[in-house]
C-alpha positions in Angstrom: 94.8 119.9 118.3 91.9 117.4 116.9 90.6 114.4 118.4 90.6 115.5 122.1 91.1 112.4 123.6 93.5 111.5 120.0 92.0 107.9 119.8 93.4 108.3 116.6 96.6 108.7 115.8 98.8 108.7 113.5 100.8 105.3 112.5 104.2 105.5 111.7 106.1 102.4 110.4 109.7 102.7 109.8 112.4 100.2 108.4 115.6 100.1 106.3 114.9 99.1 102.9 114.2 95.9 102.9 112.7 95.7 106.1 109.1 94.9 104.0 107.8 98.4 106.0 105.3 98.0 102.4 103.9 94.8 102.8 103.3 95.0 106.3 101.5 98.2 105.8 99.1 97.0 103.0 98.2 93.8 105.2 97.1 95.6 107.5 95.1 98.1 105.5 93.5 94.9 104.5 92.8 92.9 107.6 91.6 96.5 110.2 89.4 98.1 109.1 90.2 101.5 111.8 93.6 101.9 109.1 93.8 104.2 106.7 96.8 105.1 104.6 98.5 108.0 104.1 99.8 108.0 101.1 103.4 110.1 100.3 104.8 112.1 97.6 108.5 110.8 95.4 110.3 112.1 92.8 111.4 108.5 92.8 109.9 106.6 89.7 107.4 104.4 90.0 108.5 100.7 90.1 107.0 97.5 88.5 103.0 97.2 89.7 103.1 101.0 91.5 99.9 103.1 90.6 100.3 107.0 90.6 97.9 108.0 93.8 97.3 104.1 94.9 101.3 103.5 95.9 102.9 107.0 96.1 101.7 110.6 94.5 104.8 110.3 91.7 105.9 114.2 91.4 108.9 115.9 89.6 111.5 117.2 91.8 110.8 120.6 91.1 106.7 119.6 91.8 108.0 117.9 95.4 110.6 121.5 96.2 106.9 124.0 95.2 105.5 121.5 98.1 107.9 121.9 100.5 108.2 125.8 100.0 104.1 126.6 100.2 104.7 124.2 103.9 102.1 121.8 102.7 104.6 118.9 103.6 104.5 117.2 107.3 107.5 115.3 106.8 110.5 115.2 104.1 113.9 114.0 103.6 116.3 113.0 100.7 116.7 109.0 100.6 119.6 107.7 97.9 119.0 110.8 95.6 114.9 110.8 95.5 112.5 113.1 97.3 109.9 112.2 100.1 107.4 113.3 102.0 103.6 113.5 103.6 101.4 115.9 103.3 100.1 117.3 106.5 96.6 117.3 105.1 95.8 113.6 104.1 96.9 112.5 107.2 94.2 115.5 108.8 91.7 114.2 106.8 92.1 110.7 107.9 92.1 111.6 111.9 89.0 114.2 111.5 87.6 110.8 110.0 87.9 108.9 112.6 90.8 106.5 111.0 94.0 106.5 111.9 96.4 107.2 109.0 99.3 104.8 108.3 102.7 105.9 107.7 105.9 104.6 106.0 108.5 106.6 106.1 112.1 107.2 106.8 113.3 107.8 110.9 113.8 111.7 110.2 110.3 111.3 109.0 109.2 109.8 111.6 110.5 112.4 113.7 109.1 115.2 112.6 105.7 113.4 112.5 106.5 113.4 116.8 107.0 116.7 116.6 103.9 117.8 114.7 101.5 115.1 116.6 103.1 114.5 120.1 100.1 111.2 120.2 101.7 109.5 117.5 103.6 105.6 117.9 105.4 105.1 115.5 107.5 101.1 114.7 110.2 99.9 113.5 110.2 97.4 111.4 113.6 94.6 112.1 114.4 92.3 108.8 115.1 89.2 110.7 119.3 89.6 110.2 121.4 90.5 107.7 121.1 88.0 104.7 117.6 88.5 105.2 117.7 91.8 104.3 120.5 91.6 101.6 117.7 88.8 100.0 114.9 90.7 99.6 116.9 93.7 98.6 118.0 91.6 95.5 114.3 90.0 94.7 113.4 93.3 94.7 115.9 94.1 92.1 118.6 96.5 93.5 121.9 96.6 91.5 124.8 94.9 93.8 126.4 99.1 94.2 122.7 100.3 95.3 122.4 96.7 98.1 125.6 97.6 99.4 124.8 101.4 99.9 120.8 100.4 101.3 123.0 98.3 103.8 124.9 101.2 105.1 122.0 103.3 105.3 120.5 100.5 107.4 123.1 100.3 110.1 122.4 104.2 110.8 118.7 103.9 110.4 118.5 100.6 112.7 121.5 103.0 115.5 118.5 105.6 115.8 115.6 102.4 116.3 115.5 103.5 119.8 113.6 106.4 119.4 110.8 105.1 118.5 108.5 103.3 121.0 107.7 100.0 119.6 110.2 97.1 118.0 108.4 94.8 115.1 110.8 91.6 114.0 109.4 91.2 110.4 110.2 87.5 110.3 107.0 85.8 108.9 104.9 88.5 107.7 101.5 87.2 109.3 102.9 88.2 113.1 104.8 91.1 112.0 101.1 92.2 111.2 99.5 90.7 114.4 101.6 92.9 116.9 101.0 96.1 115.3 97.0 95.3 115.3 98.3 94.6 119.0 99.4 97.4 119.5 97.3 99.5 118.1 94.7 98.0 119.8 96.8 98.5 123.3 97.2 102.5 122.7 93.6 103.4 121.8 92.9 101.7 125.3 95.2 104.3 126.5 93.3 106.2 129.9 94.8 109.8 128.3 93.7 108.8 125.0 90.2 108.2 126.5 89.8 111.1 128.8 87.0 112.7 127.2 84.9 109.5 127.2 85.9 109.3 131.3 84.8 112.5 131.8 81.2 111.5 130.0 80.6 109.2 132.1 81.6 110.8 135.7 78.6 114.0 134.4 76.9 111.2 133.9 76.6 109.1 137.2 76.5 112.6 139.1 72.9 113.3 137.6 
């Protein structure tokens, strides 16, 4: 493993569609210089305002399958008819530079990341309620049928929230962001993440 102490670790944020994970991620990146966004590949079409290479790497289905075959994806999944995946090297580069990669991925992807990076920290983002979730999906331009499908998927995803380290309710954006920053700060101070520093200090005391 890179980073002997795991003081820099992947931060995985999952949520049902409409849970607000993208908004939370963007605010985290603006508020705290420790974070870097790990960009995901996807085959879905760009939404209004999205930019290739900033929000996602938009690729063709054949291009995505080529990435799978070459083993370049840390995790991938097909969600609502589209493929999503995280390039492993992009996460490793962020860690090598001493930053915390932020990944906004689904619950299956989160499990895959934990297999590769057991020291990762996972957060499940919950909407404040069903009405809020439906309103967010409709505001995003989802059709009635699409909203129904995503609500049904949300039920299955919430069942797996118990696999995560933390649950944060995203009622007010700033509060959710503050909670996640607090989680990361506490995690970075755990003894097991600072074993190298402690060892070096012990050596100095023994001189």
